[in-house]
C-alpha positions as CSV (number, residue, x, y, z in Angstrom):
1,M,-8.8,2.1,23.2
2,T,-7.9,-1.6,23.4
3,T,-5.7,-2.4,20.4
4,P,-3.6,-5.3,19.0
5,Q,-1.0,-2.7,18.0
6,H,1.9,-4.1,20.0
7,T,5.2,-5.6,18.7
8,I,5.5,-9.3,18.7
9,G,9.2,-9.7,18.6
10,S,9.4,-10.9,15.0
11,G,13.2,-11.4,15.0
12,F,13.5,-8.8,12.2
13,G,14.0,-5.0,12.4
14,A,14.6,-1.8,10.5
15,Q,17.8,-3.1,8.8
16,S,16.3,-6.4,7.7
17,T,16.1,-6.9,3.9
18,T,13.6,-8.7,1.7
19,D,16.1,-11.6,1.4
20,D,16.3,-11.8,5.2
21,V,12.6,-12.2,5.7
22,L,12.3,-14.7,2.8
23,E,15.2,-16.8,3.8
24,G,14.1,-20.4,3.5
25,V,10.6,-19.5,2.2
26,D,9.4,-21.3,-0.9
27,L,6.7,-19.5,-2.8
28,T,6.5,-21.9,-5.7
29,G,3.0,-22.0,-7.0
30,K,1.9,-18.7,-5.3
31,L,0.7,-15.7,-7.3
32,A,1.2,-12.1,-6.2
33,V,-0.2,-8.9,-7.7
34,V,2.1,-5.9,-6.9
35,T,0.9,-2.6,-8.1
36,G,3.7,-0.3,-9.2
37,G,6.0,-3.4,-9.0
38,Y,8.5,-2.0,-11.5
39,S,10.1,0.9,-9.7
40,G,11.3,1.8,-6.2
41,L,10.0,-0.5,-3.5
42,G,7.7,-2.2,-5.9
43,L,10.6,-3.3,-8.1
44,E,12.4,-4.8,-5.1
45,T,9.2,-6.5,-3.9
46,T,8.7,-8.1,-7.3
47,R,12.3,-9.2,-7.5
48,A,12.3,-10.8,-4.0
49,L,8.9,-12.6,-4.4
50,A,9.9,-13.9,-7.9
51,A,13.3,-15.1,-6.5
52,A,11.4,-17.1,-3.9
53,G,9.4,-18.8,-6.6
54,A,6.2,-16.7,-6.8
55,H,4.6,-15.6,-10.1
56,V,4.2,-11.9,-9.9
57,V,1.7,-9.9,-11.9
58,V,2.7,-6.3,-12.2
59,P,0.0,-3.9,-13.3
60,A,1.8,-0.8,-14.6
61,R,0.8,2.7,-15.7
62,R,3.8,2.6,-18.0
63,P,4.0,-0.9,-19.4
64,D,7.1,-0.2,-21.6
65,A,9.0,1.1,-18.6
66,A,7.9,-1.9,-16.6
67,R,9.1,-4.3,-19.3
68,E,12.5,-2.6,-19.3
69,A,12.8,-2.6,-15.5
70,L,11.7,-6.2,-15.1
71,A,13.7,-7.7,-17.9
72,G,15.5,-10.7,-16.6
73,I,13.2,-11.4,-13.7
74,D,11.7,-14.8,-14.3
75,G,8.1,-15.1,-13.2
76,A,7.2,-11.4,-13.7
77,E,4.1,-10.7,-15.8
78,I,3.2,-7.2,-16.9
79,D,-0.2,-5.7,-17.6
80,E,-1.6,-2.2,-18.0
81,L,-3.3,-0.3,-15.1
82,D,-3.7,3.4,-14.2
83,L,-5.0,3.6,-10.7
84,G,-6.2,7.1,-11.3
85,D,-8.6,5.9,-14.0
86,Q,-11.4,3.8,-12.8
87,A,-12.1,2.5,-16.3
88,S,-8.5,1.3,-16.5
89,V,-8.9,-0.5,-13.1
90,R,-12.0,-2.2,-14.3
91,A,-10.4,-3.3,-17.6
92,F,-7.4,-4.8,-15.8
93,T,-9.6,-6.7,-13.4
94,E,-11.7,-8.1,-16.3
95,R,-8.6,-9.3,-18.0
96,F,-7.2,-10.9,-14.8
97,L,-10.5,-12.6,-13.8
98,A,-10.8,-14.0,-17.3
99,S,-7.6,-15.9,-16.7
100,G,-9.3,-17.9,-14.0
101,R,-6.4,-17.5,-11.5
102,T,-6.5,-16.9,-7.8
103,I,-4.4,-14.4,-5.8
104,D,-2.3,-15.3,-2.8
105,F,-0.7,-11.9,-2.1
106,M,-2.2,-8.6,-3.1
107,I,0.3,-5.8,-2.5
108,N,-1.1,-2.3,-3.0
109,N,2.3,-0.6,-3.4
110,A,1.8,2.0,-6.1
111,G,1.1,5.6,-5.1
112,I,1.7,9.3,-5.7
113,M,3.1,11.8,-3.2
114,F,2.8,15.5,-2.6
115,T,1.4,16.3,-6.0
116,P,0.3,19.8,-7.1
117,E,-3.5,20.0,-7.1
118,T,-4.7,17.5,-9.7
119,R,-8.1,15.9,-10.3
120,V,-8.9,12.4,-11.5
121,G,-12.1,10.7,-12.4
122,P,-15.2,12.9,-11.7
123,G,-13.1,15.5,-9.9
124,W,-11.5,13.5,-7.1
125,E,-8.4,14.8,-5.4
126,A,-5.6,12.8,-7.1
127,Q,-3.8,11.4,-4.1
128,F,-7.0,10.2,-2.6
129,G,-8.4,9.0,-5.9
130,T,-5.2,7.1,-6.9
131,N,-3.7,5.9,-3.7
132,H,-7.0,4.9,-2.0
133,L,-9.9,4.8,-4.4
134,G,-7.9,3.1,-7.2
135,H,-6.8,0.3,-4.9
136,Y,-10.2,0.1,-3.2
137,T,-11.9,-0.6,-6.6
138,L,-9.1,-3.0,-7.6
139,V,-9.4,-5.2,-4.6
140,N,-13.2,-5.2,-4.6
141,L,-13.4,-6.2,-8.3
142,L,-10.7,-8.8,-7.8
143,W,-12.3,-10.2,-4.6
144,S,-13.4,-13.5,-6.1
145,A,-9.8,-14.2,-7.1
146,I,-8.5,-13.1,-3.7
147,A,-10.9,-15.1,-1.7
148,G,-10.9,-18.0,-4.0
149,G,-7.4,-19.2,-3.1
150,G,-7.9,-19.6,0.6
151,G,-5.7,-17.7,3.0
152,A,-4.7,-14.7,0.9
153,R,-3.3,-11.6,2.3
154,V,-3.9,-8.0,1.2
155,V,-1.1,-5.5,2.0
156,S,-1.7,-1.8,1.9
157,V,1.4,0.3,1.7
158,S,0.8,3.4,3.8
159,S,3.3,5.7,5.5
160,R,4.0,7.5,8.7
161,G,2.8,10.4,6.5
162,H,-0.7,9.4,7.8
163,N,0.3,11.6,10.8
164,R,-0.3,14.6,8.6
165,S,-4.1,14.3,8.4
166,P,-7.1,12.1,9.4
167,I,-9.9,11.8,6.9
168,R,-11.3,15.3,6.3
169,W,-15.0,14.3,6.4
170,D,-16.1,17.8,5.7
171,D,-14.0,18.2,2.6
172,V,-12.5,14.9,1.5
173,Q,-11.8,16.2,-2.1
174,F,-10.2,19.4,-1.0
175,E,-12.7,21.5,-2.8
176,H,-12.3,24.4,-0.4
177,G,-8.5,24.9,-0.6
178,Y,-5.8,22.5,-1.5
179,D,-2.9,21.4,0.7
180,K,-0.7,18.8,-0.8
181,W,0.8,17.7,2.5
182,A,-2.6,17.2,4.1
183,A,-3.9,15.5,1.0
184,Y,-1.1,13.0,1.1
185,G,-1.7,12.4,4.8
186,Q,-5.4,11.8,4.3
187,A,-4.6,9.3,1.5
188,K,-2.2,7.4,3.7
189,T,-4.7,7.4,6.5
190,A,-7.2,6.0,4.0
191,N,-4.7,3.2,3.2
192,V,-4.7,2.1,6.9
193,L,-8.4,2.4,7.4
194,F,-9.0,0.4,4.2
195,A,-6.9,-2.5,5.6
196,V,-8.8,-2.3,9.0
197,H,-12.2,-2.7,7.4
198,L,-11.2,-5.2,4.7
199,D,-9.8,-7.4,7.4
200,A,-13.0,-7.2,9.3
201,L,-15.0,-8.1,6.2
202,G,-12.7,-10.7,4.7
203,K,-11.4,-12.7,7.6
204,D,-14.3,-15.2,7.5
205,S,-13.2,-16.0,4.0
206,G,-9.6,-16.6,5.2
207,V,-8.4,-13.3,3.8
208,R,-6.4,-11.0,6.1
209,A,-5.3,-7.4,5.5
210,F,-2.4,-5.3,6.8
211,S,-1.1,-1.8,6.3
212,L,2.4,-0.5,6.9
213,H,5.0,2.2,6.9
214,P,8.0,1.0,4.8
215,G,10.5,3.5,6.3
216,V,12.1,6.5,4.7
217,I,13.7,5.6,1.3
218,W,14.8,8.1,-1.3
219,T,13.0,7.0,-4.4
220,G,11.4,9.0,-7.3
221,I,8.1,9.2,-5.5
222,A,9.1,12.6,-4.0
223,R,9.8,14.1,-7.4
224,H,7.0,16.7,-7.0
225,L,8.9,18.4,-4.2
226,S,11.2,21.2,-4.9
227,T,14.7,21.2,-3.6
228,E,13.7,24.0,-1.2
229,E,10.9,21.7,0.2
230,T,13.1,18.6,0.5
231,V,15.7,20.7,2.4
232,A,13.0,22.3,4.7
233,T,11.6,18.9,5.6
234,G,15.0,17.4,6.2
235,L,14.8,14.9,3.3
236,T,17.9,16.1,1.4
237,D,20.7,18.6,1.5
238,E,20.9,21.5,-1.0
239,E,22.4,19.3,-3.6
240,R,19.3,17.1,-3.3
241,K,21.2,14.2,-1.8
242,P,19.7,12.3,1.1
243,S,20.4,14.1,4.4
244,S,21.4,12.7,7.7
245,T,18.2,13.8,9.3
246,F,16.6,10.4,8.6
247,D,17.9,6.9,9.0
248,Y,17.3,6.1,5.3
249,K,16.7,2.6,4.3
250,T,17.8,0.9,1.1
251,P,15.1,-0.4,-1.3
252,E,15.8,-3.9,0.0
253,Q,15.2,-2.8,3.6
254,G,12.2,-0.6,2.7
255,A,10.4,-3.4,0.8
256,A,11.1,-5.9,3.6
257,T,8.0,-5.0,5.7
258,Q,5.6,-5.5,2.8
259,V,7.1,-8.8,1.8
260,W,7.1,-9.9,5.5
261,A,3.4,-8.8,5.8
262,A,2.5,-10.9,2.8
263,T,4.4,-14.1,3.7
264,S,5.3,-14.4,7.3
265,P,3.8,-17.2,9.3
266,R,4.2,-15.0,12.4
267,L,1.1,-13.1,11.2
268,D,-1.1,-16.2,10.8
269,G,-4.4,-15.6,12.5
270,M,-3.8,-11.8,12.7
271,G,-5.0,-8.9,10.6
272,G,-6.1,-5.3,10.5
273,V,-2.9,-4.1,12.1
274,Y,-0.3,-1.5,11.0
275,L,3.2,-2.7,10.6
276,Q,6.7,-1.1,10.7
277,D,10.2,-2.4,10.6
278,C,9.0,-6.0,10.0
279,D,6.9,-6.1,13.1
280,I,3.5,-4.8,14.4
281,A,3.9,-1.2,15.3
282,E,3.0,0.4,18.6
283,M,0.6,3.4,18.8
284,A,2.0,6.8,17.9
285,V,2.7,9.1,20.8
286,G,3.1,12.9,21.1
287,S,2.4,15.2,18.2
288,G,3.9,15.8,14.8
289,I,5.2,13.1,12.4
290,S,6.2,10.1,14.5
291,D,6.6,6.3,14.3
292,G,3.7,4.1,15.1
293,V,0.0,4.5,14.1
294,R,-2.5,7.2,15.1
295,D,-5.7,6.1,16.7
296,Y,-7.9,7.7,14.0
297,A,-6.2,5.5,11.4
298,I,-7.3,2.3,13.0
299,D,-10.7,3.4,14.3
300,P,-13.2,0.7,13.1
301,D,-16.0,3.2,12.9
302,Q,-14.0,5.5,10.7
303,A,-12.9,2.5,8.6
304,A,-16.5,1.5,8.0
305,R,-17.5,5.1,7.2
306,L,-14.7,5.3,4.7
307,W,-15.6,2.0,3.1
308,A,-19.2,3.2,2.7
309,L,-18.0,6.5,1.1
310,S,-15.7,4.7,-1.2
311,A,-18.4,2.3,-2.3
312,D,-20.7,5.2,-3.1
313,L,-18.0,7.1,-5.0
314,T,-16.8,4.1,-7.1
315,G,-19.9,1.9,-7.3
316,A,-17.7,-1.1,-6.3
317,N,-18.4,-3.2,-3.2
318,A,-17.8,-6.9,-3.1
319,F,-19.5,-7.0,0.3
320,A,-22.7,-5.0,-0.6
321,S,-25.0,-7.7,0.7
322,R,-23.3,-7.3,4.1
323,S,-23.5,-3.5,4.3
């Protein structure tokens, strides 16, 4: 299929850091919302955006931990949010909207990975319910604040883990046998499809959406994997230290693509594309887990179908009149 998934020669690459992509960028007066912005890549994203002058709202499932992690970062504001709890999502959005502020950068960074079978809400599979449906509801309920500023960007942090599974339309909630690897893959595919359809819906309002693979970074997100599993997948050695199988990035390098996606003028007029290494990614080739993006993850028909399913499951749809 014809696709805009081609590199643009951004001038940055896999080793670029958040400070590199923000060099000379003044974000004074801008407001960012960064879910999970107090650990791993989210913490570095918050630090970098705040250092460039932005005010960063960090909705956190563990507010006390967030306050400790963000101590000393001027411009960081902490609120409470559990993406796996739709009531918590709605409560946060009500508090934020009551402040009357608009959002310039919405970075959907938080997520869970390779969890044992867990159910959230009315029985949703937890990785899909948290990584996708939590962010889906959050963005839809915050839409007036996102569209109200003019020119906002929504950034959906996916992963090359989306190679592990397309949307399993016949069993989205894994009710007929659970596979944590496929469940993670489906959730990451959903993150890409979400950006594709949000961009299509929001671009007339000046809002553009992007998804991305941040790279391989050894953070606490893989805590649900046993040492045997991390060794078998090549993530670590038997002492649970990062192995040489992957070209690991530092948190500063891993967070660079989402910061670039939110702020780079090189992406003006673009949207709905999947990014990697601070550039637009090419299409994935071959089989297995590879760089680039799979065609099923950027298929506009699947993106629209997922949006309709998500609206039905959550009852949230800022674009209901256009459906």
